[in-house]
C-alpha positions in Angstrom: 198.1 132.8 29.3 196.1 129.5 28.8 193.1 129.9 26.4 190.6 127.3 25.2 189.0 128.0 22.0 185.9 126.1 20.8 184.5 125.7 17.2 181.9 123.8 15.4 178.6 124.9 17.0 175.5 125.6 15.0 171.9 124.7 14.2 170.8 121.3 13.0 167.6 119.4 13.0 166.8 116.5 15.3 168.5 113.4 14.2 171.4 115.4 12.7 175.1 115.5 13.8 177.6 118.1 14.7 181.4 118.0 15.7 182.8 120.3 18.2 186.5 121.1 18.6 188.5 122.8 21.3 192.2 123.6 21.2 194.2 124.8 24.3 196.9 127.4 23.7 199.5 129.0 26.0 200.7 125.8 27.5 203.5 123.4 26.5 202.5 120.3 28.5 199.4 118.3 27.9 196.4 119.2 30.1 195.5 116.6 32.7 191.9 116.5 31.7 189.9 118.0 28.8 186.2 117.7 28.0 182.8 119.3 27.6 180.1 120.8 29.7 176.8 122.3 28.5 174.3 124.8 29.9 170.8 125.0 28.6 168.6 128.1 29.2 167.4 128.1 32.7 169.5 125.2 33.9 172.8 124.6 35.6 175.9 123.8 33.7 176.4 120.0 33.4 179.1 117.6 32.4 178.7 116.1 28.9 181.9 114.2 28.5 185.5 114.2 29.6 188.8 112.5 29.0 191.3 112.0 31.9 194.5 110.0 31.5 193.2 108.4 28.5 189.8 107.3 30.0 186.7 108.9 28.8 183.4 109.4 30.7 180.0 110.4 29.2 176.9 111.6 30.8 174.1 109.1 30.8 172.0 111.4 28.7 174.5 111.3 25.9 175.8 107.8 26.0 175.6 106.0 22.7 175.0 109.4 20.8 178.1 111.5 21.7 181.8 110.5 21.7 184.6 112.6 23.2 188.1 112.2 21.9 191.5 113.9 22.7 194.5 114.6 20.6 197.0 115.0 23.4 199.9 116.1 21.3 197.8 119.1 20.1 196.0 119.7 23.4 192.7 119.3 21.5 189.5 117.7 22.4 186.6 116.8 20.1 183.0 116.0 20.8 181.2 114.1 18.0 177.4 114.5 18.5 175.1 112.2 16.6 171.3 111.6 16.8 170.9 115.1 18.3 167.7 115.9 20.1 166.0 119.2 20.9 167.0 118.8 24.5 170.6 118.9 23.5 170.2 122.5 22.7 172.6 124.4 24.9 175.8 126.4 25.0 178.7 123.9 25.0 181.9 124.8 27.0 185.3 123.3 26.6 186.9 122.4 29.9 190.4 121.7 30.9 192.7 121.3 33.9 196.3 122.3 33.9 198.5 122.7 37.0 195.5 122.3 39.3 193.7 125.2 37.5 190.4 125.0 35.8 190.1 126.6 32.4 186.9 127.3 30.4 186.2 128.3 26.9 183.8 131.0 26.0 181.2 128.5 24.8 179.6 127.6 21.4 175.9 127.4 20.8 174.4 124.2 19.7 170.6 124.5 18.6 168.6 121.5 17.7 165.2 122.0 16.1 162.4 119.4 16.1 
């Protein structure tokens, strides 16, 4: 059974940094894509950043502040978040695609205070 497990969430003041990690287990081959979504209170889930076939894409709202990276050999994806803002407060979900199936982690809360 494929599982995605996130770690690294927490609370930080505006301007601070956090690093999220997510590792996929239960599969042998590398996932086609891995990345991060987030959902703020009262809002829809949105793409933050994703890596597909070695190419990364970042949402405009996080460009220049967040960086996504993959370790394909370990089926792990990271999200380095710098210059955090209160509007980055959300539950961050790890996302992956394997054999045309979407997989989601349970989410990790990131809270940024002013």
